[in-house]
PyMOL Python script that loads the backbone (N, CA, C, O; Angstrom):
from pymol import cmd

cmd.read_pdbstr("""\
ATOM      1  N   UNK A   1      14.277 -13.683   1.635  1.00  0.00           N
ATOM      2  CA  UNK A   1      13.542 -12.631   0.957  1.00  0.00           C
ATOM      3  C   UNK A   1      12.973 -11.684   2.021  1.00  0.00           C
ATOM      4  O   UNK A   1      12.334 -12.121   2.978  1.00  0.00           O
ATOM      5  N   UNK A   2      13.211 -10.403   1.841  1.00  0.00           N
ATOM      6  CA  UNK A   2      12.735  -9.398   2.797  1.00  0.00           C
ATOM      7  C   UNK A   2      11.502  -8.708   2.252  1.00  0.00           C
ATOM      8  O   UNK A   2      11.327  -8.573   1.041  1.00  0.00           O
ATOM      9  N   UNK A   3      10.657  -8.277   3.162  1.00  0.00           N
ATOM     10  CA  UNK A   3       9.428  -7.572   2.831  1.00  0.00           C
ATOM     11  C   UNK A   3       9.422  -6.229   3.543  1.00  0.00           C
ATOM     12  O   UNK A   3       9.988  -6.090   4.627  1.00  0.00           O
ATOM     13  N   UNK A   4       8.789  -5.254   2.938  1.00  0.00           N
ATOM     14  CA  UNK A   4       8.599  -3.947   3.553  1.00  0.00           C
ATOM     15  C   UNK A   4       7.105  -3.739   3.738  1.00  0.00           C
ATOM     16  O   UNK A   4       6.299  -4.129   2.894  1.00  0.00           O
ATOM     17  N   UNK A   5       6.753  -3.122   4.847  1.00  0.00           N
ATOM     18  CA  UNK A   5       5.344  -2.885   5.152  1.00  0.00           C
ATOM     19  C   UNK A   5       4.963  -1.449   4.818  1.00  0.00           C
ATOM     20  O   UNK A   5       5.698  -0.506   5.111  1.00  0.00           O
ATOM     21  N   UNK A   6       3.811  -1.310   4.206  1.00  0.00           N
ATOM     22  CA  UNK A   6       3.198  -0.008   3.977  1.00  0.00           C
ATOM     23  C   UNK A   6       1.909   0.000   4.786  1.00  0.00           C
ATOM     24  O   UNK A   6       1.035  -0.843   4.579  1.00  0.00           O
ATOM     25  N   UNK A   7       1.792   0.942   5.698  1.00  0.00           N
ATOM     26  CA  UNK A   7       0.603   1.025   6.547  1.00  0.00           C
ATOM     27  C   UNK A   7      -0.347   2.079   5.985  1.00  0.00           C
ATOM     28  O   UNK A   7       0.055   3.208   5.703  1.00  0.00           O
ATOM     29  N   UNK A   8      -1.592   1.700   5.829  1.00  0.00           N
ATOM     30  CA  UNK A   8      -2.618   2.648   5.405  1.00  0.00           C
ATOM     31  C   UNK A   8      -3.065   3.388   6.661  1.00  0.00           C
ATOM     32  O   UNK A   8      -3.517   2.775   7.628  1.00  0.00           O
ATOM     33  N   UNK A   9      -2.933   4.718   6.633  1.00  0.00           N
ATOM     34  CA  UNK A   9      -3.299   5.491   7.816  1.00  0.00           C
ATOM     35  C   UNK A   9      -4.803   5.555   7.938  1.00  0.00           C
ATOM     36  O   UNK A   9      -5.469   6.228   7.151  1.00  0.00           O
ATOM     37  N   UNK A  10      -5.331   4.868   8.906  1.00  0.00           N
ATOM     38  CA  UNK A  10      -6.761   4.830   9.212  1.00  0.00           C
ATOM     39  C   UNK A  10      -6.954   5.372  10.604  1.00  0.00           C
ATOM     40  O   UNK A  10      -6.056   6.026  11.133  1.00  0.00           O
ATOM     41  N   UNK A  11      -8.052   5.132  11.195  1.00  0.00           N
ATOM     42  CA  UNK A  11      -9.104   4.274  10.679  1.00  0.00           C
ATOM     43  C   UNK A  11      -9.999   5.008   9.689  1.00  0.00           C
ATOM     44  O   UNK A  11     -10.128   6.232   9.711  1.00  0.00           O
ATOM     45  N   UNK A  12     -10.602   4.220   8.832  1.00  0.00           N
ATOM     46  CA  UNK A  12     -11.590   4.721   7.891  1.00  0.00           C
ATOM     47  C   UNK A  12     -12.962   4.265   8.368  1.00  0.00           C
ATOM     48  O   UNK A  12     -13.088   3.190   8.955  1.00  0.00           O
ATOM     49  N   UNK A  13     -13.978   5.063   8.125  1.00  0.00           N
ATOM     50  CA  UNK A  13     -15.322   4.591   8.478  1.00  0.00           C
ATOM     51  C   UNK A  13     -15.605   3.274   7.757  1.00  0.00           C
ATOM     52  O   UNK A  13     -15.163   3.074   6.626  1.00  0.00           O
ATOM     53  N   UNK A  14     -16.337   2.385   8.408  1.00  0.00           N
ATOM     54  CA  UNK A  14     -16.633   1.085   7.836  1.00  0.00           C
ATOM     55  C   UNK A  14     -17.330   1.215   6.481  1.00  0.00           C
ATOM     56  O   UNK A  14     -17.197   0.341   5.624  1.00  0.00           O
ATOM     57  N   UNK A  15     -18.053   2.279   6.296  1.00  0.00           N
ATOM     58  CA  UNK A  15     -18.792   2.488   5.054  1.00  0.00           C
ATOM     59  C   UNK A  15     -17.903   2.902   3.884  1.00  0.00           C
ATOM     60  O   UNK A  15     -18.360   2.914   2.741  1.00  0.00           O
ATOM     61  N   UNK A  16     -16.647   3.241   4.149  1.00  0.00           N
ATOM     62  CA  UNK A  16     -15.725   3.627   3.087  1.00  0.00           C
ATOM     63  C   UNK A  16     -15.370   2.390   2.274  1.00  0.00           C
ATOM     64  O   UNK A  16     -14.874   1.399   2.811  1.00  0.00           O
ATOM     65  N   UNK A  17     -15.625   2.460   1.000  1.00  0.00           N
ATOM     66  CA  UNK A  17     -15.464   1.284   0.138  1.00  0.00           C
ATOM     67  C   UNK A  17     -14.274   1.490  -0.804  1.00  0.00           C
ATOM     68  O   UNK A  17     -14.098   2.573  -1.362  1.00  0.00           O
ATOM     69  N   UNK A  18     -13.474   0.462  -0.973  1.00  0.00           N
ATOM     70  CA  UNK A  18     -12.472   0.442  -2.010  1.00  0.00           C
ATOM     71  C   UNK A  18     -11.099   0.965  -1.667  1.00  0.00           C
ATOM     72  O   UNK A  18     -10.273   1.123  -2.565  1.00  0.00           O
ATOM     73  N   UNK A  19     -10.815   1.241  -0.404  1.00  0.00           N
ATOM     74  CA  UNK A  19      -9.488   1.766  -0.047  1.00  0.00           C
ATOM     75  C   UNK A  19      -8.413   0.758  -0.435  1.00  0.00           C
ATOM     76  O   UNK A  19      -7.497   1.086  -1.189  1.00  0.00           O
ATOM     77  N   UNK A  20      -8.519  -0.442   0.065  1.00  0.00           N
ATOM     78  CA  UNK A  20      -7.521  -1.467  -0.237  1.00  0.00           C
ATOM     79  C   UNK A  20      -7.526  -1.817  -1.719  1.00  0.00           C
ATOM     80  O   UNK A  20      -6.464  -2.012  -2.310  1.00  0.00           O
ATOM     81  N   UNK A  21      -8.697  -1.897  -2.323  1.00  0.00           N
ATOM     82  CA  UNK A  21      -8.797  -2.235  -3.749  1.00  0.00           C
ATOM     83  C   UNK A  21      -8.092  -1.204  -4.622  1.00  0.00           C
ATOM     84  O   UNK A  21      -7.433  -1.560  -5.598  1.00  0.00           O
ATOM     85  N   UNK A  22      -8.231   0.079  -4.270  1.00  0.00           N
ATOM     86  CA  UNK A  22      -7.590   1.139  -5.041  1.00  0.00           C
ATOM     87  C   UNK A  22      -6.070   1.026  -4.985  1.00  0.00           C
ATOM     88  O   UNK A  22      -5.393   1.163  -6.004  1.00  0.00           O
ATOM     89  N   UNK A  23      -5.544   0.777  -3.803  1.00  0.00           N
ATOM     90  CA  UNK A  23      -4.094   0.632  -3.651  1.00  0.00           C
ATOM     91  C   UNK A  23      -3.598  -0.627  -4.353  1.00  0.00           C
ATOM     92  O   UNK A  23      -2.586  -0.595  -5.053  1.00  0.00           O
ATOM     93  N   UNK A  24      -4.307  -1.726  -4.166  1.00  0.00           N
ATOM     94  CA  UNK A  24      -3.904  -2.989  -4.776  1.00  0.00           C
ATOM     95  C   UNK A  24      -3.966  -2.909  -6.303  1.00  0.00           C
ATOM     96  O   UNK A  24      -3.097  -3.456  -6.981  1.00  0.00           O
ATOM     97  N   UNK A  25      -4.972  -2.241  -6.848  1.00  0.00           N
ATOM     98  CA  UNK A  25      -5.098  -2.127  -8.298  1.00  0.00           C
ATOM     99  C   UNK A  25      -3.951  -1.308  -8.886  1.00  0.00           C
ATOM    100  O   UNK A  25      -3.406  -1.655  -9.933  1.00  0.00           O
ATOM    101  N   UNK A  26      -3.587  -0.212  -8.202  1.00  0.00           N
ATOM    102  CA  UNK A  26      -2.469   0.610  -8.674  1.00  0.00           C
ATOM    103  C   UNK A  26      -1.186  -0.206  -8.704  1.00  0.00           C
ATOM    104  O   UNK A  26      -0.407  -0.104  -9.652  1.00  0.00           O
ATOM    105  N   UNK A  27      -0.961  -1.014  -7.675  1.00  0.00           N
ATOM    106  CA  UNK A  27       0.244  -1.835  -7.640  1.00  0.00           C
ATOM    107  C   UNK A  27       0.177  -2.974  -8.647  1.00  0.00           C
ATOM    108  O   UNK A  27       1.193  -3.322  -9.248  1.00  0.00           O
ATOM    109  N   UNK A  28      -0.984  -3.552  -8.839  1.00  0.00           N
ATOM    110  CA  UNK A  28      -1.136  -4.615  -9.835  1.00  0.00           C
ATOM    111  C   UNK A  28      -0.845  -4.086 -11.234  1.00  0.00           C
ATOM    112  O   UNK A  28      -0.192  -4.759 -12.032  1.00  0.00           O
ATOM    113  N   UNK A  29      -1.326  -2.882 -11.531  1.00  0.00           N
ATOM    114  CA  UNK A  29      -1.066  -2.283 -12.837  1.00  0.00           C
ATOM    115  C   UNK A  29       0.427  -2.064 -13.064  1.00  0.00           C
ATOM    116  O   UNK A  29       0.897  -2.077 -14.202  1.00  0.00           O
ATOM    117  N   UNK A  30       1.165  -1.865 -11.980  1.00  0.00           N
ATOM    118  CA  UNK A  30       2.616  -1.670 -12.070  1.00  0.00           C
ATOM    119  C   UNK A  30       3.375  -2.987 -11.911  1.00  0.00           C
ATOM    120  O   UNK A  30       4.603  -3.002 -11.817  1.00  0.00           O
ATOM    121  N   UNK A  31       2.631  -4.086 -11.882  1.00  0.00           N
ATOM    122  CA  UNK A  31       3.213  -5.419 -11.740  1.00  0.00           C
ATOM    123  C   UNK A  31       4.013  -5.588 -10.457  1.00  0.00           C
ATOM    124  O   UNK A  31       5.087  -6.190 -10.451  1.00  0.00           O
ATOM    125  N   UNK A  32       3.467  -5.042  -9.364  1.00  0.00           N
ATOM    126  CA  UNK A  32       4.064  -5.182  -8.039  1.00  0.00           C
ATOM    127  C   UNK A  32       3.205  -6.168  -7.250  1.00  0.00           C
ATOM    128  O   UNK A  32       2.012  -5.943  -7.047  1.00  0.00           O
ATOM    129  N   UNK A  33       3.820  -7.250  -6.813  1.00  0.00           N
ATOM    130  CA  UNK A  33       3.119  -8.237  -5.989  1.00  0.00           C
ATOM    131  C   UNK A  33       3.021  -7.728  -4.560  1.00  0.00           C
ATOM    132  O   UNK A  33       3.904  -7.019  -4.078  1.00  0.00           O
ATOM    133  N   UNK A  34       1.932  -8.100  -3.887  1.00  0.00           N
ATOM    134  CA  UNK A  34       1.771  -7.664  -2.503  1.00  0.00           C
ATOM    135  C   UNK A  34       1.049  -8.712  -1.691  1.00  0.00           C
ATOM    136  O   UNK A  34       0.371  -9.589  -2.226  1.00  0.00           O
ATOM    137  N   UNK A  35       1.210  -8.603  -0.397  1.00  0.00           N
ATOM    138  CA  UNK A  35       0.452  -9.365   0.570  1.00  0.00           C
ATOM    139  C   UNK A  35      -0.287  -8.334   1.402  1.00  0.00           C
ATOM    140  O   UNK A  35       0.341  -7.445   1.978  1.00  0.00           O
ATOM    141  N   UNK A  36      -1.598  -8.431   1.478  1.00  0.00           N
ATOM    142  CA  UNK A  36      -2.391  -7.463   2.242  1.00  0.00           C
ATOM    143  C   UNK A  36      -2.910  -8.124   3.508  1.00  0.00           C
ATOM    144  O   UNK A  36      -3.376  -9.263   3.487  1.00  0.00           O
ATOM    145  N   UNK A  37      -2.822  -7.393   4.604  1.00  0.00           N
ATOM    146  CA  UNK A  37      -3.383  -7.828   5.873  1.00  0.00           C
ATOM    147  C   UNK A  37      -4.244  -6.686   6.390  1.00  0.00           C
ATOM    148  O   UNK A  37      -3.790  -5.548   6.504  1.00  0.00           O
ATOM    149  N   UNK A  38      -5.483  -7.008   6.698  1.00  0.00           N
ATOM    150  CA  UNK A  38      -6.415  -6.002   7.199  1.00  0.00           C
ATOM    151  C   UNK A  38      -6.698  -6.245   8.677  1.00  0.00           C
ATOM    152  O   UNK A  38      -6.821  -7.387   9.120  1.00  0.00           O
ATOM    153  N   UNK A  39      -6.797  -5.160   9.425  1.00  0.00           N
ATOM    154  CA  UNK A  39      -7.188  -5.225  10.824  1.00  0.00           C
ATOM    155  C   UNK A  39      -8.490  -4.453  10.977  1.00  0.00           C
ATOM    156  O   UNK A  39      -9.072  -4.006   9.989  1.00  0.00           O
ATOM    157  N   UNK A  40      -8.939  -4.299  12.198  1.00  0.00           N
ATOM    158  CA  UNK A  40     -10.209  -3.603  12.425  1.00  0.00           C
ATOM    159  C   UNK A  40     -10.139  -2.114  12.109  1.00  0.00           C
ATOM    160  O   UNK A  40     -11.177  -1.484  11.905  1.00  0.00           O
ATOM    161  N   UNK A  41      -8.937  -1.538  12.064  1.00  0.00           N
ATOM    162  CA  UNK A  41      -8.873  -0.093  11.847  1.00  0.00           C
ATOM    163  C   UNK A  41      -7.934   0.365  10.740  1.00  0.00           C
ATOM    164  O   UNK A  41      -7.857   1.562  10.463  1.00  0.00           O
ATOM    165  N   UNK A  42      -7.219  -0.556  10.101  1.00  0.00           N
ATOM    166  CA  UNK A  42      -6.350  -0.152   8.989  1.00  0.00           C
ATOM    167  C   UNK A  42      -5.942  -1.366   8.173  1.00  0.00           C
ATOM    168  O   UNK A  42      -6.327  -2.493   8.484  1.00  0.00           O
ATOM    169  N   UNK A  43      -5.171  -1.131   7.141  1.00  0.00           N
ATOM    170  CA  UNK A  43      -4.646  -2.205   6.289  1.00  0.00           C
ATOM    171  C   UNK A  43      -3.136  -2.058   6.203  1.00  0.00           C
ATOM    172  O   UNK A  43      -2.591  -0.965   6.358  1.00  0.00           O
ATOM    173  N   UNK A  44      -2.476  -3.172   5.953  1.00  0.00           N
ATOM    174  CA  UNK A  44      -1.041  -3.191   5.737  1.00  0.00           C
ATOM    175  C   UNK A  44      -0.785  -3.867   4.402  1.00  0.00           C
ATOM    176  O   UNK A  44      -1.380  -4.901   4.097  1.00  0.00           O
ATOM    177  N   UNK A  45       0.097  -3.286   3.612  1.00  0.00           N
ATOM    178  CA  UNK A  45       0.510  -3.878   2.351  1.00  0.00           C
ATOM    179  C   UNK A  45       1.974  -4.262   2.490  1.00  0.00           C
ATOM    180  O   UNK A  45       2.812  -3.413   2.795  1.00  0.00           O
ATOM    181  N   UNK A  46       2.286  -5.511   2.273  1.00  0.00           N
ATOM    182  CA  UNK A  46       3.663  -5.978   2.332  1.00  0.00           C
ATOM    183  C   UNK A  46       4.151  -6.186   0.908  1.00  0.00           C
ATOM    184  O   UNK A  46       3.526  -6.889   0.115  1.00  0.00           O
ATOM    185  N   UNK A  47       5.284  -5.559   0.599  1.00  0.00           N
ATOM    186  CA  UNK A  47       5.867  -5.586  -0.740  1.00  0.00           C
ATOM    187  C   UNK A  47       7.309  -6.088  -0.607  1.00  0.00           C
ATOM    188  O   UNK A  47       8.014  -5.731   0.336  1.00  0.00           O
ATOM    189  N   UNK A  48       7.728  -6.906  -1.547  1.00  0.00           N
ATOM    190  CA  UNK A  48       9.111  -7.409  -1.511  1.00  0.00           C
ATOM    191  C   UNK A  48      10.097  -6.256  -1.604  1.00  0.00           C
ATOM    192  O   UNK A  48       9.862  -5.265  -2.295  1.00  0.00           O
ATOM    193  N   UNK A  49      11.197  -6.410  -0.897  1.00  0.00           N
ATOM    194  CA  UNK A  49      12.173  -5.316  -0.793  1.00  0.00           C
ATOM    195  C   UNK A  49      12.671  -4.842  -2.151  1.00  0.00           C
ATOM    196  O   UNK A  49      12.914  -3.649  -2.333  1.00  0.00           O
ATOM    197  N   UNK A  50      12.827  -5.758  -3.114  1.00  0.00           N
ATOM    198  CA  UNK A  50      13.333  -5.332  -4.417  1.00  0.00           C
ATOM    199  C   UNK A  50      12.301  -4.549  -5.221  1.00  0.00           C
ATOM    200  O   UNK A  50      12.640  -3.976  -6.257  1.00  0.00           O
ATOM    201  N   UNK A  51      11.049  -4.513  -4.766  1.00  0.00           N
ATOM    202  CA  UNK A  51      10.000  -3.786  -5.473  1.00  0.00           C
ATOM    203  C   UNK A  51       9.503  -2.555  -4.716  1.00  0.00           C
ATOM    204  O   UNK A  51       8.644  -1.833  -5.222  1.00  0.00           O
ATOM    205  N   UNK A  52      10.021  -2.304  -3.526  1.00  0.00           N
ATOM    206  CA  UNK A  52       9.448  -1.240  -2.696  1.00  0.00           C
ATOM    207  C   UNK A  52       9.609   0.140  -3.333  1.00  0.00           C
ATOM    208  O   UNK A  52       8.664   0.929  -3.299  1.00  0.00           O
ATOM    209  N   UNK A  53      10.747   0.457  -3.900  1.00  0.00           N
ATOM    210  CA  UNK A  53      10.941   1.771  -4.520  1.00  0.00           C
ATOM    211  C   UNK A  53       9.969   1.961  -5.680  1.00  0.00           C
ATOM    212  O   UNK A  53       9.381   3.033  -5.828  1.00  0.00           O
ATOM    213  N   UNK A  54       9.800   0.944  -6.488  1.00  0.00           N
ATOM    214  CA  UNK A  54       8.857   0.994  -7.607  1.00  0.00           C
ATOM    215  C   UNK A  54       7.425   1.141  -7.088  1.00  0.00           C
ATOM    216  O   UNK A  54       6.631   1.887  -7.661  1.00  0.00           O
ATOM    217  N   UNK A  55       7.097   0.439  -6.014  1.00  0.00           N
ATOM    218  CA  UNK A  55       5.755   0.515  -5.425  1.00  0.00           C
ATOM    219  C   UNK A  55       5.460   1.919  -4.913  1.00  0.00           C
ATOM    220  O   UNK A  55       4.373   2.450  -5.143  1.00  0.00           O
ATOM    221  N   UNK A  56       6.405   2.513  -4.232  1.00  0.00           N
ATOM    222  CA  UNK A  56       6.219   3.869  -3.699  1.00  0.00           C
ATOM    223  C   UNK A  56       6.041   4.863  -4.842  1.00  0.00           C
ATOM    224  O   UNK A  56       5.150   5.711  -4.787  1.00  0.00           O
ATOM    225  N   UNK A  57       6.869   4.771  -5.867  1.00  0.00           N
ATOM    226  CA  UNK A  57       6.723   5.658  -7.036  1.00  0.00           C
ATOM    227  C   UNK A  57       5.349   5.487  -7.672  1.00  0.00           C
ATOM    228  O   UNK A  57       4.691   6.469  -8.016  1.00  0.00           O
ATOM    229  N   UNK A  58       4.925   4.256  -7.825  1.00  0.00           N
ATOM    230  CA  UNK A  58       3.629   3.959  -8.431  1.00  0.00           C
ATOM    231  C   UNK A  58       2.482   4.550  -7.619  1.00  0.00           C
ATOM    232  O   UNK A  58       1.588   5.186  -8.178  1.00  0.00           O
ATOM    233  N   UNK A  59       2.504   4.348  -6.324  1.00  0.00           N
ATOM    234  CA  UNK A  59       1.429   4.882  -5.469  1.00  0.00           C
ATOM    235  C   UNK A  59       1.407   6.406  -5.522  1.00  0.00           C
ATOM    236  O   UNK A  59       0.339   7.010  -5.619  1.00  0.00           O
ATOM    237  N   UNK A  60       2.565   7.021  -5.461  1.00  0.00           N
ATOM    238  CA  UNK A  60       2.622   8.479  -5.553  1.00  0.00           C
ATOM    239  C   UNK A  60       2.122   8.963  -6.910  1.00  0.00           C
ATOM    240  O   UNK A  60       1.402   9.959  -6.987  1.00  0.00           O
ATOM    241  N   UNK A  61       2.495   8.271  -7.970  1.00  0.00           N
ATOM    242  CA  UNK A  61       2.048   8.627  -9.319  1.00  0.00           C
ATOM    243  C   UNK A  61       0.520   8.548  -9.434  1.00  0.00           C
ATOM    244  O   UNK A  61      -0.089   9.282 -10.211  1.00  0.00           O
ATOM    245  N   UNK A  62      -0.081   7.659  -8.661  1.00  0.00           N
ATOM    246  CA  UNK A  62      -1.532   7.486  -8.677  1.00  0.00           C
ATOM    247  C   UNK A  62      -2.234   8.359  -7.649  1.00  0.00           C
ATOM    248  O   UNK A  62      -3.409   8.145  -7.353  1.00  0.00           O
ATOM    249  N   UNK A  63      -1.521   9.347  -7.099  1.00  0.00           N
ATOM    250  CA  UNK A  63      -2.144  10.333  -6.232  1.00  0.00           C
ATOM    251  C   UNK A  63      -2.178  10.008  -4.755  1.00  0.00           C
ATOM    252  O   UNK A  63      -2.810  10.727  -3.981  1.00  0.00           O
ATOM    253  N   UNK A  64      -1.511   8.940  -4.347  1.00  0.00           N
ATOM    254  CA  UNK A  64      -1.493   8.564  -2.941  1.00  0.00           C
ATOM    255  C   UNK A  64      -0.289   9.201  -2.251  1.00  0.00           C
ATOM    256  O   UNK A  64       0.780   9.335  -2.848  1.00  0.00           O
ATOM    257  N   UNK A  65      -0.466   9.582  -1.024  1.00  0.00           N
ATOM    258  CA  UNK A  65       0.626  10.120  -0.221  1.00  0.00           C
ATOM    259  C   UNK A  65       1.332   8.963   0.464  1.00  0.00           C
ATOM    260  O   UNK A  65       0.701   8.140   1.127  1.00  0.00           O
ATOM    261  N   UNK A  66       2.653   8.908   0.298  1.00  0.00           N
ATOM    262  CA  UNK A  66       3.445   7.847   0.914  1.00  0.00           C
ATOM    263  C   UNK A  66       4.550   8.516   1.706  1.00  0.00           C
ATOM    264  O   UNK A  66       5.336   9.295   1.167  1.00  0.00           O
ATOM    265  N   UNK A  67       4.599   8.199   3.007  1.00  0.00           N
ATOM    266  CA  UNK A  67       5.672   8.698   3.870  1.00  0.00           C
ATOM    267  C   UNK A  67       6.597   7.543   4.176  1.00  0.00           C
ATOM    268  O   UNK A  67       6.149   6.424   4.428  1.00  0.00           O
ATOM    269  N   UNK A  68       7.873   7.813   4.154  1.00  0.00           N
ATOM    270  CA  UNK A  68       8.841   6.788   4.530  1.00  0.00           C
ATOM    271  C   UNK A  68       9.382   7.107   5.906  1.00  0.00           C
ATOM    272  O   UNK A  68       9.216   8.219   6.406  1.00  0.00           O
ATOM    273  N   UNK A  69      10.024   6.140   6.513  1.00  0.00           N
ATOM    274  CA  UNK A  69      10.568   6.345   7.855  1.00  0.00           C
ATOM    275  C   UNK A  69      11.568   7.490   7.863  1.00  0.00           C
ATOM    276  O   UNK A  69      11.665   8.218   8.851  1.00  0.00           O
ATOM    277  N   UNK A  70      12.311   7.658   6.781  1.00  0.00           N
ATOM    278  CA  UNK A  70      13.336   8.707   6.741  1.00  0.00           C
ATOM    279  C   UNK A  70      12.753  10.103   6.491  1.00  0.00           C
ATOM    280  O   UNK A  70      13.479  11.093   6.590  1.00  0.00           O
ATOM    281  N   UNK A  71      11.465  10.200   6.171  1.00  0.00           N
ATOM    282  CA  UNK A  71      10.863  11.520   5.897  1.00  0.00           C
ATOM    283  C   UNK A  71      10.296  12.133   7.150  1.00  0.00           C
ATOM    284  O   UNK A  71       9.754  13.237   7.107  1.00  0.00           O
TER     285      UNK A  71
END
""", "prot")
cmd.dss("prot")
cmd.show_as("cartoon", "prot")
cmd.util.cbc("prot")
cmd.orient("prot")
């Protein structure tokens, strides 16, 4: 099973609340499973390869900017 990584472009101020929750909720509503890993300056969302296109569409539909390697 392959996974694709989505990197949240940070860093965000520590006081910024809900960045990861907003992304995770949008994907949960679209029934996309994810694994989230947070570091000191950003977050990574790992999505299964068979769901990545759906995840990107969902995030864009919810107002998030998503860049792919080919863009």
